[in-house]
Every structure is written in structure tokens, then in C-alpha cells.
C-alpha positions in Angstrom: 13.8 -13.4 5.5 11.1 -14.0 2.9 9.1 -10.7 2.6 5.4 -10.8 3.4 4.7 -8.1 0.9 6.0 -8.0 -2.7 5.2 -4.5 -4.1 5.5 -3.7 -7.7 4.8 -0.7 -9.9 2.0 -1.4 -12.3 3.3 0.9 -15.0 6.6 2.1 -16.3 8.6 5.0 -14.9 7.1 7.5 -17.3 3.5 6.3 -16.8 0.7 6.7 -14.2 1.7 5.9 -10.6 0.2 2.8 -9.1 1.9 0.5 -6.6 0.4 -3.0 -6.3 1.2 -4.7 -3.0 0.1 -8.4 -2.8 0.3 -10.4 0.4 2.4 -13.6 0.6 0.3 -16.8 0.8 -3.0 -14.8 1.0 -5.5 -14.0 -1.8 -5.3 -10.3 -0.8 -3.6 -7.1 -2.0 -3.5 -3.3 -1.3 -2.6 -0.4 -3.6 -0.9 2.9 -3.2 -2.4 5.2 -5.9 -4.7 4.3 -8.7 -3.5 5.6 -12.0 -4.1 3.6 -15.2 -4.4 -0.1 -14.1 -5.1 -1.6 -17.5 -1.9 -3.6 -17.2 -3.0 -5.2 -13.9 -4.8 -8.5 -14.4 -8.5 -8.7 -13.2 -7.7 -11.5 -10.8 -5.2 -9.2 -9.1 -7.5 -6.2 -9.0 -10.1 -8.4 -7.3 -7.6 -9.2 -4.6 -7.5 -5.6 -3.5 -9.1 -4.8 -0.1 -7.6 -1.3 0.7 -6.5 1.5 -1.6 -4.6 4.6 -0.4 -4.7 7.5 -2.9 -2.1 10.2 -2.4 -4.3 12.8 -4.2 -6.8 12.9 -7.0 -4.9 14.4 -9.9 -6.0 12.3 -12.9 -2.8 10.3 -13.3 -3.2 9.1 -9.7 -6.9 8.2 -9.8 -8.0 7.4 -13.3 -8.0 3.7 -12.5 -11.0 4.1 -10.2 -13.5 3.3 -13.1 -11.8 0.0 -13.9 -11.7 -1.0 -10.3 -15.4 -0.2 -9.9 -16.4 -2.0 -13.1 -14.7 -5.3 -12.0 -16.3 -5.3 -8.6 -19.9 -4.6 -9.6 -22.2 -7.4 -8.5 -19.6 -9.0 -6.2 -19.8 -9.5 -2.4 -17.0 -7.1 -1.4 -16.1 -4.3 1.0 -13.5 -1.9 -0.5 -11.8 0.7 1.6 -10.4 3.8 -0.1 -8.4 6.5 1.7 -7.5 10.0 0.3 -6.8 13.6 1.4 -9.1 16.5 1.9 -12.0 16.6 -0.6 -11.6 12.9 -1.3 -15.2 11.9 -0.5 -16.5 14.6 -2.9 -14.2 13.4 -5.6 -15.5 9.8 -5.3 -19.1 11.0 -5.2 -18.4 12.9 -8.4 -17.1 9.8 -10.1 -20.1 7.7 -8.9 -22.5 10.5 -10.1 -21.3 10.1 -13.6 -23.2 6.9 -14.1 -26.8 5.7 -14.1 -27.5 3.1 -11.4 -31.2 2.1 -12.1 -30.5 -1.6 -12.3 -28.2 -2.2 -9.4 -31.0 -3.2 -7.0 -31.1 -6.5 -9.0 -27.7 -7.5 -7.7 -27.9 -10.2 -5.0 -24.5 -9.4 -3.5 -23.6 -6.4 -1.4 -20.8 -4.4 -2.8 -19.8 -1.4 -0.6 -17.3 1.4 -0.9 -16.0 2.7 2.4 -14.4 6.1 1.6 -12.1 7.6 4.3 -11.1 11.3 4.0 -7.8 12.1 5.8 -7.7 15.5 7.4 -5.0 16.9 9.7 -6.6 15.7 12.9 -9.4 13.3 11.9 -10.6 10.7 9.5 -14.1 11.1 8.0 -15.8 8.0 6.6 -18.8 7.7 4.3 -20.2 4.5 3.0 -21.6 3.9 -0.5 -23.6 0.7 -1.2 -24.1 -0.4 -4.7 -27.6 -1.7 -4.3 -28.5 1.8 -2.9 -27.2 3.4 -6.1 -24.0 4.5 -4.3 -25.8 7.3 -2.4 -24.4 8.0 1.1 -27.6 7.7 3.1 -26.1 7.6 6.5 -24.2 10.4 8.3 -20.5 10.3 7.9 -18.5 9.1 11.0 -15.5 10.8 12.4 -12.5 9.4 14.3 -9.3 11.0 15.5 -6.2 10.7 13.4 -2.5 11.1 14.1 -0.5 8.9 11.7 -2.2 5.5 11.5 -4.8 4.9 8.8 -5.0 1.1 9.1 -3.9 -1.2 11.9 -4.1 -5.0 11.7 -2.3 -7.5 13.9 0.5 -8.0 11.4 1.1 -4.5 10.0 0.1 -0.8 9.9 -0.4 1.7 7.1 0.4 5.3 8.2 0.3 8.6 6.4 1.8 12.1 6.6 0.2 15.1 5.0 2.5 16.7 2.4 2.2 19.7 0.2 1.8 19.5 -3.6 -0.1 22.8 -3.8 -2.9 20.6 -2.5 -2.8 18.1 0.4 -1.0 14.9 -0.7 -0.5 11.8 1.4 2.9 10.2 2.0 2.4 6.5 2.7 4.2 3.9 4.8 3.4 0.2 5.1 5.2 -1.4 8.1 5.1 -5.0 9.3 5.2 -5.1 13.1 7.6 -8.1 13.0 8.2 -10.9 10.5 7.5 -14.5 11.2 9.8 -16.6 9.1 8.6 -20.2 8.7 11.5 -22.7 8.7 10.5 -25.1 6.0 13.0 -27.7 7.1 11.6 -27.8 10.6 8.0 -28.1 9.2 9.1 -31.1 7.1 10.9 -32.6 10.1 7.6 -32.7 11.9 6.0 -34.6 9.0 4.0 -31.6 7.9 3.5 -30.0 4.5 3.4 -26.3 3.9 0.0 -24.9 2.9 -2.9 -22.5 3.9 -2.7 -23.7 7.5 0.4 -21.6 7.9 -1.6 -18.5 7.3 -3.9 -19.5 10.2 -0.9 -20.2 12.3 0.7 -16.8 11.6 -2.6 -15.0 12.3 -2.9 -16.8 15.6 0.6 -15.5 16.6 -0.1 -12.0 15.4 -3.4 -12.0 17.3 -1.4 -12.9 20.4 -3.5 -16.1 20.9 -2.5 -17.9 24.1 0.6 -19.9 23.6 -1.0 -22.7 25.7 -3.9 -23.0 23.2 -4.4 -25.9 20.9 -3.5 -25.5 17.2 -4.4 -28.0 14.5 -2.4 -28.1 11.3 -3.9 -29.2 8.0 -2.6 -31.3 5.2 -4.1 -31.4 1.7 -2.9 -35.0 1.1 -4.4 -38.0 2.7 -1.0 -39.3 3.8 -0.4 -36.0 5.6 -3.2 -35.9 8.2 -4.0 -33.1 10.6 -1.9 -32.9 13.7 -2.5 -31.2 17.0 0.1 -29.0 18.7 0.4 -26.5 21.5 0.7 -23.2 19.7 3.7 -21.8 21.7 5.6 -25.1 21.3 4.9 -25.2 17.5 6.1 -21.6 17.2 9.3 -22.3 19.0 10.0 -25.2 16.6 9.2 -23.8 13.2 9.4 -20.0 13.3 12.1 -17.4 13.5 11.1 -13.8 14.4 12.9 -11.0 12.7 12.3 -7.2 12.2 9.3 -6.5 9.9 9.4 -5.1 6.4 8.9 -1.3 5.9 7.8 0.2 2.6 7.4 3.9 2.0 5.8 5.7 -1.0 6.2 9.4 -1.9 4.9 11.2 -5.0 4.2 14.7 -6.1 5.8 16.9 -3.4 7.8 20.0 -3.5 11.3 20.1 -2.0 10.4 22.3 1.0 11.9 22.0 4.5 8.5 20.8 5.9 8.0 18.2 3.2 11.6 16.9 3.6 11.4 16.6 7.3 8.1 14.7 7.2 9.3 12.3 4.5 12.7 11.6 6.2 10.9 10.9 9.5 8.3 8.6 8.0 10.7 6.8 5.7 13.5 6.3 8.3 15.3 3.0 7.9 12.7 1.8 5.3 13.6 -1.4 3.4 12.3 0.2 0.2 11.4 3.7 -0.7 9.4 4.4 -3.8 9.9 8.1 -4.6 9.2 10.3 -7.5 12.0 12.0 -9.5 10.2 14.1 -12.1 13.1 16.3 -13.2 16.8 16.4 -13.4 18.6 18.8 -11.0 19.4 21.2 -13.9 15.7 21.7 -14.2 15.1 22.2 -10.5 13.3 25.5 -11.2 10.6 23.7 -13.2 10.4 21.1 -10.4 9.9 23.9 -7.8 7.2 25.6 -9.9 5.3 22.3 -10.3 5.8 21.0 -6.7 7.9 18.0 -7.8 11.3 16.5 -6.8 14.4 16.3 -8.9 16.3 13.0 -9.0 19.1 14.5 -6.9 16.6 15.6 -4.3 15.0 12.2 -4.2 18.5 10.6 -3.7 19.3 13.0 -0.9 16.0 12.3 0.9 16.6 8.6 0.6 20.1 8.9 2.1 19.0 11.1 5.0 16.3 8.6 5.8 18.9 5.8 5.5 16.6 3.6 3.4 18.0 0.3 2.2 16.7 0.5 -1.4 15.4 3.3 -3.5 13.2 3.1 -6.6 12.6 6.4 -8.5 9.7 6.8 -10.9 7.1 9.2 -12.2 9.5 10.9 -14.7 8.6 13.8 -16.8 8.1 12.8 -20.5 10.7 15.4 -21.4 13.3 12.7 -20.4 12.0 10.0 -22.7 15.1 7.8 -23.6 17.1 9.6 -20.9 16.0 7.5 -18.0 19.6 6.6 -17.3 20.4 10.2 -16.4 17.7 10.3 -13.8 18.8 7.0 -12.3 22.5 8.1 -12.2 21.7 11.4 -10.6 19.6 9.8 -7.9 22.1 7.0 -7.2 25.0 9.4 -7.0 23.2 11.7 -4.6 22.2 8.7 -2.5 25.7 7.3 -2.2 27.4 10.7 -1.5 24.9 11.8 1.2 24.7 8.3 2.8 28.5 8.4 3.4 28.3 11.8 5.2 
């Protein structure tokens, strides 16, 4: 199975958290957290449509200014999600600048800011040409776990405790459509952007009896017409979807553990903080962080397939291997139980 999402940490394990998640074959990306993003190319930042911020401690949100700067004057809707107080935090950022010239922009750049509360989502909209002032009343919708639902995937959240509310995030593909390249070529077709249209038609549950037209970029590969369901039977293989979970800045409490294990259950990849070694678990407890051993135990109990630990305390500079070993050992021991 070729994954639809290719997440990568923007920074090193000791640096600001920021997980960049580009989409396969589509000029689009999402992000979990928004620490320092200087290492992320502008062309990648401009692909982002949705950002999910676990909480607004500086190391998780300082990249907001760069994100904003690159999008000014562009035709773009950005969606940002964060926990209680998030709209006020964003408004504070926006209020730090003067916006007397933005009415000259011809494009409409808009921030849609969604605050995640225990039982509801509260959304405010900030339009660049209106000086980023929320002039309309915030809208409220009910919330259980799902933040974003599209035909191909969902992004869900659980509220965790870091002394303040903190989001635990999960991206889950509903199912994966694997394109069989050999079958595409056997039909005299070439791979290309039309495959995105084809996948979207299937995810949207378009009638299998409907007509679908492929597209070829080369003159000797003309467009061809197919019945959608018949084409799907010939060139696709359906397999379980990809699941990615992201956990940072949480204390090792029973409530946090239970929520994380449930949301990360059977994930393909768990990104989880491991700020301290187990011998410093008292410091971890006081600062509401996990040790590497605790991260490994959680990963094992959730039965995730792959674990990446990060967000290490700088006290362990040059000792990263100790954190990695502690997490790996705990994972292997508890997975076998």
C-alpha cells in the first residue's frame, strides 16, 4: 500500500514540535502544531489548508507569524483549530500588527479559527481586507471527537491535560484506494492528475454507473471514457486506511493514558513526546510531560505499528540514544504481554 499521507517532523527531536502532513498527488497539506517552521519551504507552507494546534505554548505556536506573512495578499481560506482560549490567542497575535493597507489587496485571505471545547466547536472568521477583525458573531456546532470530515479521511481530537487543555490528534483515512499502475498501463493510460479526480469520485460515492473520462497529458495518450465502477474494478485495490496519531505535552495520568490509548488504538504511526528519562519521572510529573518509558508503554498498549518519540528536554543533548532505547525497550516488553 502506498500511503496517502507522508507526515514528517519539521524540526529535530530537541526543537519545536511541528508535524507537516502533505497529501499524495495533491498540492495540499495539513499541520499538527506550529512551532518554528523556518525549515519548511515556502512552497510547502502555501500548500497548508488546515492546522491543528494542540495548545498555544510558544514552542507549539510561534510559527503562526511566518504562516501569516506568507499568505498575506493571497486568495486562501486557512482553518486553524485549537483548545479553549484559542480564538483569543489568535486575536492577540493579529492585534500585534497594524493593518491600515490591507484593504488594497485584491484577493480575499481569510482565517477560520475554531476553538475546541468539551462539547462544542466555536468558530470565528477573520478577513484580511477587514483588518482581521471578527465582525460577525461566532458560530457554534456540537463536538464529540471529529474536527474535520472529508470523503477520504477524518481528523479527530481528544482533550488531554497539560495543566491547561491540550489536544491529542488523530488523522484517519477511511479506506485506501491503491492504484494498480500495471493495470492502468494495460488500458493504454498514463498516470496523472486524473487519478485524483477518479479517487475523489469513489470517495464521494459517485454512482458506479456514471461516466468517467480519463485524461492524458501527451497527444498520443488521448482521453478515454469508462464506466466508473468498471474502471474501479480494473485498476484499484481497496485496503484499510492509514491512521496517524500525534500526542504532545501531557501528564502520565490515568485519564490521559486511557484517552490516548483509545484514540491511538492500532495506529500505523504514533508521534509521541518523550521529554524525560524514567529516572527523572518526578520532573516529568511536575511539568506534565511523559518519560520515554511511559511513551513506550502507551504505544504498546495502543498496539501501534510504529512509534516516533520527540520533544526531548535539552538536558539530554547528545543523549538521544538513551531516550530512544528506553522507549523501544518499554514498547517491546509491554507489547509482548
